[in-house]
PDB file of N, CA, C and O in Angstrom:
ATOM      1  N   MET A   1      91.268  86.142  81.509  1.00  0.00           N
ATOM      2  CA  MET A   1      91.186  86.238  80.058  1.00  0.00           C
ATOM      3  C   MET A   1      92.253  87.197  79.517  1.00  0.00           C
ATOM      4  O   MET A   1      92.864  86.932  78.482  1.00  0.00           O
ATOM      5  N   GLU A   2      92.468  88.291  80.211  1.00  0.00           N
ATOM      6  CA  GLU A   2      93.476  89.265  79.785  1.00  0.00           C
ATOM      7  C   GLU A   2      94.876  88.655  79.840  1.00  0.00           C
ATOM      8  O   GLU A   2      95.738  88.954  79.014  1.00  0.00           O
ATOM      9  N   GLU A   3      95.074  87.798  80.831  1.00  0.00           N
ATOM     10  CA  GLU A   3      96.377  87.154  80.993  1.00  0.00           C
ATOM     11  C   GLU A   3      96.691  86.264  79.789  1.00  0.00           C
ATOM     12  O   GLU A   3      97.821  86.233  79.303  1.00  0.00           O
ATOM     13  N   ILE A   4      95.677  85.547  79.320  1.00  0.00           N
ATOM     14  CA  ILE A   4      95.853  84.676  78.160  1.00  0.00           C
ATOM     15  C   ILE A   4      96.145  85.502  76.912  1.00  0.00           C
ATOM     16  O   ILE A   4      97.020  85.153  76.120  1.00  0.00           O
ATOM     17  N   LYS A   5      95.408  86.598  76.740  1.00  0.00           N
ATOM     18  CA  LYS A   5      95.632  87.476  75.583  1.00  0.00           C
ATOM     19  C   LYS A   5      97.051  88.031  75.598  1.00  0.00           C
ATOM     20  O   LYS A   5      97.698  88.126  74.554  1.00  0.00           O
ATOM     21  N   GLU A   6      97.535  88.398  76.789  1.00  0.00           N
ATOM     22  CA  GLU A   6      98.881  88.954  76.912  1.00  0.00           C
ATOM     23  C   GLU A   6      99.928  87.893  76.575  1.00  0.00           C
ATOM     24  O   GLU A   6     100.914  88.187  75.899  1.00  0.00           O
ATOM     25  N   LYS A   7      99.720  86.658  77.045  1.00  0.00           N
ATOM     26  CA  LYS A   7     100.647  85.571  76.737  1.00  0.00           C
ATOM     27  C   LYS A   7     100.676  85.287  75.238  1.00  0.00           C
ATOM     28  O   LYS A   7     101.741  85.057  74.664  1.00  0.00           O
ATOM     29  N   VAL A   8      99.502  85.306  74.606  1.00  0.00           N
ATOM     30  CA  VAL A   8      99.428  85.077  73.163  1.00  0.00           C
ATOM     31  C   VAL A   8     100.146  86.193  72.426  1.00  0.00           C
ATOM     32  O   VAL A   8     100.870  85.937  71.464  1.00  0.00           O
ATOM     33  N   LYS A   9      99.951  87.421  72.867  1.00  0.00           N
ATOM     34  CA  LYS A   9     100.598  88.575  72.231  1.00  0.00           C
ATOM     35  C   LYS A   9     102.117  88.466  72.342  1.00  0.00           C
ATOM     36  O   LYS A   9     102.831  88.708  71.369  1.00  0.00           O
ATOM     37  N   ILE A  10     102.607  88.103  73.517  1.00  0.00           N
ATOM     38  CA  ILE A  10     104.047  87.960  73.728  1.00  0.00           C
ATOM     39  C   ILE A  10     104.600  86.829  72.864  1.00  0.00           C
ATOM     40  O   ILE A  10     105.671  86.958  72.272  1.00  0.00           O
ATOM     41  N   THR A  11     103.865  85.726  72.798  1.00  0.00           N
ATOM     42  CA  THR A  11     104.303  84.598  71.981  1.00  0.00           C
ATOM     43  C   THR A  11     104.386  84.983  70.508  1.00  0.00           C
ATOM     44  O   THR A  11     105.349  84.631  69.826  1.00  0.00           O
ATOM     45  N   ILE A  12     103.393  85.695  70.022  1.00  0.00           N
ATOM     46  CA  ILE A  12     103.400  86.138  68.620  1.00  0.00           C
ATOM     47  C   ILE A  12     104.570  87.072  68.366  1.00  0.00           C
ATOM     48  O   ILE A  12     105.202  86.994  67.313  1.00  0.00           O
ATOM     49  N   GLN A  13     104.870  87.957  69.315  1.00  0.00           N
ATOM     50  CA  GLN A  13     106.011  88.864  69.166  1.00  0.00           C
ATOM     51  C   GLN A  13     107.323  88.079  69.116  1.00  0.00           C
ATOM     52  O   GLN A  13     108.209  88.399  68.324  1.00  0.00           O
ATOM     53  N   LYS A  14     107.446  87.051  69.964  1.00  0.00           N
ATOM     54  CA  LYS A  14     108.663  86.237  69.958  1.00  0.00           C
ATOM     55  C   LYS A  14     108.822  85.493  68.639  1.00  0.00           C
ATOM     56  O   LYS A  14     109.921  85.415  68.089  1.00  0.00           O
ATOM     57  N   ILE A  15     107.721  84.947  68.134  1.00  0.00           N
ATOM     58  CA  ILE A  15     107.770  84.229  66.854  1.00  0.00           C
ATOM     59  C   ILE A  15     108.158  85.175  65.730  1.00  0.00           C
ATOM     60  O   ILE A  15     108.982  84.841  64.879  1.00  0.00           O
ATOM     61  N   THR A  16     107.556  86.362  65.732  1.00  0.00           N
ATOM     62  CA  THR A  16     107.852  87.356  64.705  1.00  0.00           C
ATOM     63  C   THR A  16     109.321  87.762  64.760  1.00  0.00           C
ATOM     64  O   THR A  16     109.975  87.864  63.723  1.00  0.00           O
ATOM     65  N   GLN A  17     109.845  87.994  65.968  1.00  0.00           N
ATOM     66  CA  GLN A  17     111.249  88.370  66.115  1.00  0.00           C
ATOM     67  C   GLN A  17     112.163  87.241  65.650  1.00  0.00           C
ATOM     68  O   GLN A  17     113.175  87.488  64.995  1.00  0.00           O
ATOM     69  N   PHE A  18     111.809  86.005  65.987  1.00  0.00           N
ATOM     70  CA  PHE A  18     112.599  84.860  65.545  1.00  0.00           C
ATOM     71  C   PHE A  18     112.658  84.798  64.017  1.00  0.00           C
ATOM     72  O   PHE A  18     113.728  84.600  63.442  1.00  0.00           O
ATOM     73  N   LEU A  19     111.506  84.968  63.364  1.00  0.00           N
ATOM     74  CA  LEU A  19     111.464  84.901  61.905  1.00  0.00           C
ATOM     75  C   LEU A  19     112.283  86.028  61.270  1.00  0.00           C
ATOM     76  O   LEU A  19     112.953  85.817  60.259  1.00  0.00           O
ATOM     77  N   LYS A  20     112.228  87.215  61.860  1.00  0.00           N
ATOM     78  CA  LYS A  20     113.030  88.332  61.344  1.00  0.00           C
ATOM     79  C   LYS A  20     114.520  88.029  61.486  1.00  0.00           C
ATOM     80  O   LYS A  20     115.303  88.269  60.567  1.00  0.00           O
ATOM     81  N   ASP A  21     114.903  87.498  62.656  1.00  0.00           N
ATOM     82  CA  ASP A  21     116.311  87.151  62.880  1.00  0.00           C
ATOM     83  C   ASP A  21     116.765  86.046  61.921  1.00  0.00           C
ATOM     84  O   ASP A  21     117.868  86.099  61.378  1.00  0.00           O
ATOM     85  N   ALA A  22     115.910  85.058  61.724  1.00  0.00           N
ATOM     86  CA  ALA A  22     116.252  83.966  60.815  1.00  0.00           C
ATOM     87  C   ALA A  22     116.441  84.494  59.392  1.00  0.00           C
ATOM     88  O   ALA A  22     117.364  84.079  58.692  1.00  0.00           O
ATOM     89  N   LYS A  23     115.584  85.390  58.976  1.00  0.00           N
ATOM     90  CA  LYS A  23     115.697  85.978  57.637  1.00  0.00           C
ATOM     91  C   LYS A  23     117.016  86.742  57.489  1.00  0.00           C
ATOM     92  O   LYS A  23     117.680  86.650  56.457  1.00  0.00           O
ATOM     93  N   MET A  24     117.391  87.499  58.534  1.00  0.00           N
ATOM     94  CA  MET A  24     118.656  88.236  58.492  1.00  0.00           C
ATOM     95  C   MET A  24     119.838  87.284  58.399  1.00  0.00           C
ATOM     96  O   MET A  24     120.774  87.535  57.639  1.00  0.00           O
ATOM     97  N   GLU A  25     119.811  86.198  59.158  1.00  0.00           N
ATOM     98  CA  GLU A  25     120.910  85.240  59.129  1.00  0.00           C
ATOM     99  C   GLU A  25     121.000  84.542  57.775  1.00  0.00           C
ATOM    100  O   GLU A  25     122.100  84.294  57.280  1.00  0.00           O
ATOM    101  N   LEU A  26     119.866  84.228  57.178  1.00  0.00           N
ATOM    102  CA  LEU A  26     119.878  83.573  55.870  1.00  0.00           C
ATOM    103  C   LEU A  26     120.448  84.474  54.783  1.00  0.00           C
ATOM    104  O   LEU A  26     120.984  83.984  53.789  1.00  0.00           O
ATOM    105  N   LYS A  27     120.336  85.779  54.962  1.00  0.00           N
ATOM    106  CA  LYS A  27     120.933  86.699  53.992  1.00  0.00           C
ATOM    107  C   LYS A  27     122.460  86.682  54.079  1.00  0.00           C
ATOM    108  O   LYS A  27     123.140  87.022  53.110  1.00  0.00           O
ATOM    109  N   LYS A  28     123.000  86.288  55.238  1.00  0.00           N
ATOM    110  CA  LYS A  28     124.444  86.247  55.428  1.00  0.00           C
ATOM    111  C   LYS A  28     125.077  84.968  54.874  1.00  0.00           C
ATOM    112  O   LYS A  28     126.296  84.895  54.718  1.00  0.00           O
ATOM    113  N   VAL A  29     124.268  83.982  54.582  1.00  0.00           N
ATOM    114  CA  VAL A  29     124.774  82.688  54.141  1.00  0.00           C
ATOM    115  C   VAL A  29     125.363  82.794  52.739  1.00  0.00           C
ATOM    116  O   VAL A  29     124.799  83.445  51.859  1.00  0.00           O
ATOM    117  N   THR A  30     126.506  82.141  52.552  1.00  0.00           N
ATOM    118  CA  THR A  30     127.100  82.039  51.219  1.00  0.00           C
ATOM    119  C   THR A  30     126.585  80.746  50.609  1.00  0.00           C
ATOM    120  O   THR A  30     127.033  79.659  50.973  1.00  0.00           O
ATOM    121  N   TRP A  31     125.652  80.864  49.690  1.00  0.00           N
ATOM    122  CA  TRP A  31     125.039  79.683  49.093  1.00  0.00           C
ATOM    123  C   TRP A  31     125.926  79.131  48.001  1.00  0.00           C
ATOM    124  O   TRP A  31     126.531  79.897  47.252  1.00  0.00           O
ATOM    125  N   PRO A  32     126.017  77.804  47.893  1.00  0.00           N
ATOM    126  CA  PRO A  32     126.840  77.212  46.828  1.00  0.00           C
ATOM    127  C   PRO A  32     126.187  77.421  45.460  1.00  0.00           C
ATOM    128  O   PRO A  32     124.969  77.547  45.335  1.00  0.00           O
ATOM    129  N   THR A  33     127.037  77.452  44.457  1.00  0.00           N
ATOM    130  CA  THR A  33     126.528  77.573  43.094  1.00  0.00           C
ATOM    131  C   THR A  33     125.933  76.230  42.682  1.00  0.00           C
ATOM    132  O   THR A  33     126.232  75.213  43.309  1.00  0.00           O
ATOM    133  N   PRO A  34     125.107  76.202  41.652  1.00  0.00           N
ATOM    134  CA  PRO A  34     124.577  74.919  41.183  1.00  0.00           C
ATOM    135  C   PRO A  34     125.691  73.932  40.808  1.00  0.00           C
ATOM    136  O   PRO A  34     125.553  72.728  41.024  1.00  0.00           O
ATOM    137  N   LYS A  35     126.780  74.440  40.254  1.00  0.00           N
ATOM    138  CA  LYS A  35     127.898  73.571  39.877  1.00  0.00           C
ATOM    139  C   LYS A  35     128.533  72.939  41.121  1.00  0.00           C
ATOM    140  O   LYS A  35     128.852  71.750  41.117  1.00  0.00           O
ATOM    141  N   GLN A  36     128.718  73.734  42.187  1.00  0.00           N
ATOM    142  CA  GLN A  36     129.273  73.214  43.434  1.00  0.00           C
ATOM    143  C   GLN A  36     128.338  72.185  44.065  1.00  0.00           C
ATOM    144  O   GLN A  36     128.786  71.162  44.584  1.00  0.00           O
ATOM    145  N   THR A  37     127.051  72.462  44.016  1.00  0.00           N
ATOM    146  CA  THR A  37     126.069  71.542  44.575  1.00  0.00           C
ATOM    147  C   THR A  37     126.086  70.218  43.832  1.00  0.00           C
ATOM    148  O   THR A  37     126.040  69.156  44.452  1.00  0.00           O
ATOM    149  N   LEU A  38     126.152  70.274  42.524  1.00  0.00           N
ATOM    150  CA  LEU A  38     126.200  69.065  41.709  1.00  0.00           C
ATOM    151  C   LEU A  38     127.469  68.259  41.997  1.00  0.00           C
ATOM    152  O   LEU A  38     127.419  67.034  42.106  1.00  0.00           O
ATOM    153  N   ALA A  39     128.597  68.946  42.119  1.00  0.00           N
ATOM    154  CA  ALA A  39     129.864  68.268  42.404  1.00  0.00           C
ATOM    155  C   ALA A  39     129.814  67.599  43.784  1.00  0.00           C
ATOM    156  O   ALA A  39     130.249  66.457  43.935  1.00  0.00           O
ATOM    157  N   SER A  40     129.293  68.297  44.771  1.00  0.00           N
ATOM    158  CA  SER A  40     129.189  67.725  46.119  1.00  0.00           C
ATOM    159  C   SER A  40     128.250  66.528  46.132  1.00  0.00           C
ATOM    160  O   SER A  40     128.524  65.526  46.792  1.00  0.00           O
ATOM    161  N   THR A  41     127.156  66.632  45.413  1.00  0.00           N
ATOM    162  CA  THR A  41     126.213  65.521  45.334  1.00  0.00           C
ATOM    163  C   THR A  41     126.860  64.305  44.688  1.00  0.00           C
ATOM    164  O   THR A  41     126.672  63.179  45.148  1.00  0.00           O
ATOM    165  N   ALA A  42     127.622  64.531  43.627  1.00  0.00           N
ATOM    166  CA  ALA A  42     128.306  63.425  42.953  1.00  0.00           C
ATOM    167  C   ALA A  42     129.294  62.747  43.892  1.00  0.00           C
ATOM    168  O   ALA A  42     129.384  61.519  43.909  1.00  0.00           O
ATOM    169  N   VAL A  43     130.032  63.524  44.669  1.00  0.00           N
ATOM    170  CA  VAL A  43     130.993  62.955  45.618  1.00  0.00           C
ATOM    171  C   VAL A  43     130.265  62.101  46.648  1.00  0.00           C
ATOM    172  O   VAL A  43     130.708  60.998  46.967  1.00  0.00           O
ATOM    173  N   VAL A  44     129.160  62.601  47.164  1.00  0.00           N
ATOM    174  CA  VAL A  44     128.396  61.846  48.166  1.00  0.00           C
ATOM    175  C   VAL A  44     127.880  60.539  47.579  1.00  0.00           C
ATOM    176  O   VAL A  44     127.979  59.494  48.223  1.00  0.00           O
ATOM    177  N   ILE A  45     127.338  60.579  46.383  1.00  0.00           N
ATOM    178  CA  ILE A  45     126.796  59.370  45.759  1.00  0.00           C
ATOM    179  C   ILE A  45     127.910  58.345  45.525  1.00  0.00           C
ATOM    180  O   ILE A  45     127.730  57.157  45.791  1.00  0.00           O
ATOM    181  N   ILE A  46     129.043  58.805  45.034  1.00  0.00           N
ATOM    182  CA  ILE A  46     130.170  57.893  44.799  1.00  0.00           C
ATOM    183  C   ILE A  46     130.637  57.270  46.116  1.00  0.00           C
ATOM    184  O   ILE A  46     130.871  56.063  46.185  1.00  0.00           O
ATOM    185  N   LEU A  47     130.770  58.085  47.152  1.00  0.00           N
ATOM    186  CA  LEU A  47     131.202  57.554  48.451  1.00  0.00           C
ATOM    187  C   LEU A  47     130.194  56.558  49.017  1.00  0.00           C
ATOM    188  O   LEU A  47     130.588  55.570  49.636  1.00  0.00           O
ATOM    189  N   VAL A  48     128.919  56.802  48.818  1.00  0.00           N
ATOM    190  CA  VAL A  48     127.901  55.862  49.289  1.00  0.00           C
ATOM    191  C   VAL A  48     128.078  54.522  48.603  1.00  0.00           C
ATOM    192  O   VAL A  48     128.013  53.483  49.259  1.00  0.00           O
ATOM    193  N   PHE A  49     128.299  54.523  47.303  1.00  0.00           N
ATOM    194  CA  PHE A  49     128.514  53.264  46.580  1.00  0.00           C
ATOM    195  C   PHE A  49     129.783  52.561  47.036  1.00  0.00           C
ATOM    196  O   PHE A  49     129.774  51.344  47.222  1.00  0.00           O
ATOM    197  N   VAL A  50     130.862  53.290  47.218  1.00  0.00           N
ATOM    198  CA  VAL A  50     132.124  52.692  47.636  1.00  0.00           C
ATOM    199  C   VAL A  50     131.985  52.068  49.030  1.00  0.00           C
ATOM    200  O   VAL A  50     132.373  50.919  49.244  1.00  0.00           O
ATOM    201  N   VAL A  51     131.434  52.828  49.962  1.00  0.00           N
ATOM    202  CA  VAL A  51     131.281  52.314  51.333  1.00  0.00           C
ATOM    203  C   VAL A  51     130.325  51.132  51.361  1.00  0.00           C
ATOM    204  O   VAL A  51     130.577  50.151  52.061  1.00  0.00           O
ATOM    205  N   SER A  52     129.234  51.211  50.613  1.00  0.00           N
ATOM    206  CA  SER A  52     128.293  50.078  50.608  1.00  0.00           C
ATOM    207  C   SER A  52     128.933  48.834  49.988  1.00  0.00           C
ATOM    208  O   SER A  52     128.655  47.719  50.429  1.00  0.00           O
ATOM    209  N   PHE A  53     129.777  49.007  48.982  1.00  0.00           N
ATOM    210  CA  PHE A  53     130.487  47.880  48.380  1.00  0.00           C
ATOM    211  C   PHE A  53     131.442  47.238  49.395  1.00  0.00           C
ATOM    212  O   PHE A  53     131.487  46.016  49.531  1.00  0.00           O
ATOM    213  N   ILE A  54     132.196  48.072  50.095  1.00  0.00           N
ATOM    214  CA  ILE A  54     133.136  47.567  51.106  1.00  0.00           C
ATOM    215  C   ILE A  54     132.381  46.850  52.220  1.00  0.00           C
ATOM    216  O   ILE A  54     132.781  45.764  52.642  1.00  0.00           O
ATOM    217  N   LEU A  55     131.291  47.450  52.700  1.00  0.00           N
ATOM    218  CA  LEU A  55     130.500  46.801  53.750  1.00  0.00           C
ATOM    219  C   LEU A  55     129.878  45.496  53.250  1.00  0.00           C
ATOM    220  O   LEU A  55     129.762  44.531  54.005  1.00  0.00           O
ATOM    221  N   GLY A  56     129.486  45.471  51.996  1.00  0.00           N
ATOM    222  CA  GLY A  56     128.951  44.250  51.407  1.00  0.00           C
ATOM    223  C   GLY A  56     129.984  43.137  51.390  1.00  0.00           C
ATOM    224  O   GLY A  56     129.674  41.982  51.680  1.00  0.00           O
ATOM    225  N   ILE A  57     131.215  43.496  51.048  1.00  0.00           N
ATOM    226  CA  ILE A  57     132.296  42.502  51.051  1.00  0.00           C
ATOM    227  C   ILE A  57     132.529  41.988  52.471  1.00  0.00           C
ATOM    228  O   ILE A  57     132.621  40.779  52.685  1.00  0.00           O
ATOM    229  N   PHE A  58     132.623  42.897  53.437  1.00  0.00           N
ATOM    230  CA  PHE A  58     132.802  42.475  54.831  1.00  0.00           C
ATOM    231  C   PHE A  58     131.667  41.564  55.277  1.00  0.00           C
ATOM    232  O   PHE A  58     131.902  40.539  55.917  1.00  0.00           O
ATOM    233  N   ASP A  59     130.448  41.936  54.941  1.00  0.00           N
ATOM    234  CA  ASP A  59     129.290  41.137  55.326  1.00  0.00           C
ATOM    235  C   ASP A  59     129.376  39.740  54.717  1.00  0.00           C
ATOM    236  O   ASP A  59     129.133  38.745  55.399  1.00  0.00           O
ATOM    237  N   PHE A  60     129.718  39.672  53.454  1.00  0.00           N
ATOM    238  CA  PHE A  60     129.839  38.385  52.769  1.00  0.00           C
ATOM    239  C   PHE A  60     130.909  37.514  53.423  1.00  0.00           C
ATOM    240  O   PHE A  60     130.674  36.337  53.699  1.00  0.00           O
ATOM    241  N   VAL A  61     132.091  38.098  53.670  1.00  0.00           N
ATOM    242  CA  VAL A  61     133.194  37.355  54.273  1.00  0.00           C
ATOM    243  C   VAL A  61     132.826  36.889  55.680  1.00  0.00           C
ATOM    244  O   VAL A  61     133.073  35.735  56.031  1.00  0.00           O
ATOM    245  N   LEU A  62     132.245  37.760  56.481  1.00  0.00           N
ATOM    246  CA  LEU A  62     131.875  37.379  57.844  1.00  0.00           C
ATOM    247  C   LEU A  62     130.776  36.319  57.846  1.00  0.00           C
ATOM    248  O   LEU A  62     130.794  35.420  58.687  1.00  0.00           O
ATOM    249  N   ALA A  63     129.834  36.407  56.933  1.00  0.00           N
ATOM    250  CA  ALA A  63     128.777  35.394  56.850  1.00  0.00           C
ATOM    251  C   ALA A  63     129.380  34.034  56.502  1.00  0.00           C
ATOM    252  O   ALA A  63     129.007  33.018  57.089  1.00  0.00           O
ATOM    253  N   LYS A  64     130.308  34.015  55.551  1.00  0.00           N
ATOM    254  CA  LYS A  64     130.976  32.754  55.198  1.00  0.00           C
ATOM    255  C   LYS A  64     131.774  32.216  56.390  1.00  0.00           C
ATOM    256  O   LYS A  64     131.774  31.012  56.644  1.00  0.00           O
ATOM    257  N   ALA A  65     132.451  33.102  57.118  1.00  0.00           N
ATOM    258  CA  ALA A  65     133.252  32.674  58.272  1.00  0.00           C
ATOM    259  C   ALA A  65     132.345  32.071  59.344  1.00  0.00           C
ATOM    260  O   ALA A  65     132.681  31.040  59.927  1.00  0.00           O
ATOM    261  N   VAL A  66     131.212  32.697  59.606  1.00  0.00           N
ATOM    262  CA  VAL A  66     130.290  32.190  60.614  1.00  0.00           C
ATOM    263  C   VAL A  66     129.727  30.841  60.179  1.00  0.00           C
ATOM    264  O   VAL A  66     129.632  29.925  60.996  1.00  0.00           O
ATOM    265  N   LYS A  67     129.357  30.703  58.925  1.00  0.00           N
ATOM    266  CA  LYS A  67     128.860  29.417  58.423  1.00  0.00           C
ATOM    267  C   LYS A  67     129.933  28.342  58.538  1.00  0.00           C
ATOM    268  O   LYS A  67     129.629  27.204  58.898  1.00  0.00           O
ATOM    269  N   PHE A  68     131.184  28.686  58.236  1.00  0.00           N
ATOM    270  CA  PHE A  68     132.277  27.722  58.325  1.00  0.00           C
ATOM    271  C   PHE A  68     132.487  27.274  59.781  1.00  0.00           C
ATOM    272  O   PHE A  68     132.675  26.090  60.059  1.00  0.00           O
ATOM    273  N   ILE A  69     132.450  28.241  60.693  1.00  0.00           N
ATOM    274  CA  ILE A  69     132.667  27.937  62.105  1.00  0.00           C
ATOM    275  C   ILE A  69     131.533  27.098  62.682  1.00  0.00           C
ATOM    276  O   ILE A  69     131.771  26.208  63.498  1.00  0.00           O
ATOM    277  N   LEU A  70     130.309  27.374  62.265  1.00  0.00           N
ATOM    278  CA  LEU A  70     129.157  26.685  62.827  1.00  0.00           C
ATOM    279  C   LEU A  70     128.882  25.324  62.200  1.00  0.00           C
ATOM    280  O   LEU A  70     127.971  24.631  62.652  1.00  0.00           O
ATOM    281  N   ARG A  71     129.613  24.920  61.199  1.00  0.00           N
ATOM    282  CA  ARG A  71     129.397  23.619  60.557  1.00  0.00           C
ATOM    283  C   ARG A  71     129.784  22.499  61.431  1.00  0.00           C
ATOM    284  O   ARG A  71     129.663  21.339  61.039  1.00  0.00           O
TER     285      ARG A  71
END
């Protein structure tokens, strides 16, 4: 029983130390401003639309090619 209590105590200490370290590291992070976040989000959304449009065109062309070949 004592062995289990000791293992639990050590585990809790490790978790506590991890959380303290994580908190310290998060204080070092340079967080983007809301304006930067909005700009990055806009770029991602635009790129998603562009890539999906290009893939849609490829899909359409390849589907037509396969139908033509299989006729």
